[in-house]
C-alpha positions as CSV (number, residue, x, y, z in Angstrom):
1,X,97.7,-128.7,21.9
2,X,97.4,-132.2,23.5
3,X,100.3,-134.7,23.5
4,X,98.5,-137.0,21.0
5,X,98.1,-134.1,18.6
6,X,101.7,-133.2,19.0
7,X,102.7,-136.8,18.3
8,X,100.5,-136.8,15.1
9,X,102.2,-133.5,14.1
10,X,105.6,-135.0,14.6
11,X,104.7,-138.2,12.6
12,X,103.2,-136.0,9.8
13,X,106.4,-133.9,9.7
14,X,108.4,-137.1,9.4
15,X,106.3,-138.2,6.5
16,X,106.7,-134.8,4.9
17,X,110.5,-134.9,5.3
18,X,110.7,-138.3,3.6
19,X,108.5,-137.1,0.7
20,X,110.3,-133.7,0.5
21,X,113.7,-135.3,0.3
22,X,112.9,-137.6,-2.6
23,X,110.9,-134.9,-4.5
24,X,113.7,-132.3,-4.0
25,X,116.3,-134.8,-5.0
26,X,114.4,-135.4,-8.3
27,X,114.1,-131.7,-8.8
28,X,117.8,-131.2,-8.1
29,X,118.7,-133.9,-10.7
30,X,116.4,-132.1,-13.2
31,X,117.5,-128.5,-12.7
32,X,120.6,-128.6,-10.5
33,X,121.0,-129.0,-6.8
34,X,121.3,-125.3,-5.8
35,X,118.6,-124.4,-8.3
36,X,116.4,-127.1,-6.9
37,X,117.0,-125.8,-3.4
38,X,116.0,-122.3,-4.5
39,X,112.8,-123.5,-6.2
40,X,111.9,-125.6,-3.2
41,X,112.2,-122.5,-0.9
42,X,110.4,-120.3,-3.4
43,X,107.4,-122.6,-3.6
44,X,107.5,-123.1,0.2
45,X,107.9,-119.4,0.9
46,X,104.8,-118.6,-1.2
47,X,102.9,-121.3,0.6
48,X,104.0,-120.1,4.0
49,X,103.1,-116.5,3.0
50,X,99.6,-117.5,1.9
51,X,99.0,-119.5,5.1
52,X,100.3,-116.7,7.2
53,X,98.0,-114.2,5.4
54,X,95.0,-116.5,5.7
55,X,95.5,-118.2,9.1
56,X,98.2,-116.2,10.9
57,X,97.9,-114.2,14.0
58,X,98.9,-110.9,12.3
59,X,102.1,-110.5,14.2
60,X,104.5,-110.8,11.3
61,X,105.6,-107.2,11.9
62,X,107.2,-108.4,15.2
63,X,109.9,-110.2,13.2
64,X,111.8,-106.9,13.1
65,X,112.0,-106.9,16.9
66,X,113.4,-110.4,17.5
67,X,117.0,-111.3,18.0
68,X,118.8,-111.7,14.7
69,X,119.9,-115.2,15.6
70,X,116.2,-116.2,15.5
71,X,116.0,-115.2,11.9
72,X,118.6,-117.8,10.9
73,X,116.1,-120.7,10.7
74,X,115.7,-120.1,7.0
75,X,119.4,-120.4,6.4
76,X,119.4,-123.8,8.2
77,X,116.5,-124.7,6.0
78,X,118.6,-124.1,2.9
79,X,121.4,-126.2,4.3
80,X,118.9,-129.0,5.2
81,X,117.2,-129.0,1.8
82,X,120.5,-128.8,-0.2
83,X,122.4,-131.4,1.8
84,X,119.5,-133.8,1.9
85,X,118.6,-133.6,-1.8
86,X,122.3,-134.1,-2.6
87,X,122.8,-137.0,-0.2
88,X,119.6,-138.8,-1.5
89,X,121.0,-138.8,-5.0
90,X,124.1,-140.8,-3.8
91,X,122.9,-142.7,-0.8
92,X,119.2,-143.3,-1.4
93,X,116.4,-142.0,0.7
94,X,116.6,-144.4,3.7
95,X,120.4,-144.0,4.2
96,X,120.3,-140.2,3.7
97,X,117.4,-139.7,6.1
98,X,118.9,-142.1,8.6
99,X,122.1,-140.1,8.8
100,X,120.0,-136.9,8.9
101,X,118.1,-138.2,11.9
102,X,121.3,-139.2,13.6
103,X,122.6,-135.7,13.1
104,X,119.4,-134.2,14.3
105,X,119.2,-136.3,17.5
106,X,122.8,-135.7,18.4
107,X,122.4,-132.0,18.0
108,X,119.1,-132.1,19.9
109,X,120.7,-133.9,22.8
110,X,123.3,-131.0,23.1
111,X,120.5,-128.4,22.8
112,X,118.4,-130.1,25.5
113,X,121.4,-130.7,27.8
114,X,122.4,-127.0,27.7
115,X,118.9,-125.5,27.3
116,X,120.1,-123.6,24.2
117,X,117.9,-121.0,22.6
118,X,115.7,-120.9,25.7
119,X,114.7,-124.5,25.4
120,X,113.8,-126.8,28.3
121,X,117.0,-128.2,29.9
122,X,116.9,-132.0,30.0
123,X,119.8,-133.9,31.5
124,X,121.4,-136.9,30.0
125,X,120.7,-140.2,31.6
126,X,121.6,-143.8,30.8
127,X,118.5,-144.4,28.8
128,X,119.1,-141.5,26.5
129,X,122.7,-142.4,26.0
130,X,121.7,-146.0,25.3
131,X,119.1,-144.7,22.8
132,X,121.8,-142.7,21.0
133,X,124.2,-145.7,20.9
134,X,121.4,-147.9,19.5
135,X,120.6,-145.3,16.9
136,X,124.2,-145.1,15.8
137,X,124.2,-148.9,15.6
138,X,121.0,-148.9,13.6
139,X,122.5,-146.3,11.2
140,X,125.5,-148.5,10.7
141,X,123.2,-151.4,9.8
142,X,121.1,-149.3,7.5
143,X,123.7,-147.2,5.6
144,X,125.6,-149.4,3.2
């Protein structure tokens, strides 16, 4: 995958996160937050299963051979959907997603710095630290 395609994927993912958060928030208001989280994952699980069956590499059976820690992504997904749909109901979409992004980037800095989960180790430099400080200032300006 080229860098431009990866950038487009990341931007598309960001658009999907914004749309997902407001749709899930409305679903949670309609049927309950935990129930909305469940339905969101049920629909997403069916979609992922169909895509895997139609377009996957056929290596799903290897999931039984990976480290159990690698299977926790779905649990984090439940936390993400539940906390985001709940926060959107109180803070609004922009404020909730701003704080979500701050949490993501602070965690990502730690992951990169220590090379956790086999990721590329990337040291902290002044520009990254300044970027985080500016992000926190931006969050303070956005979240009312």
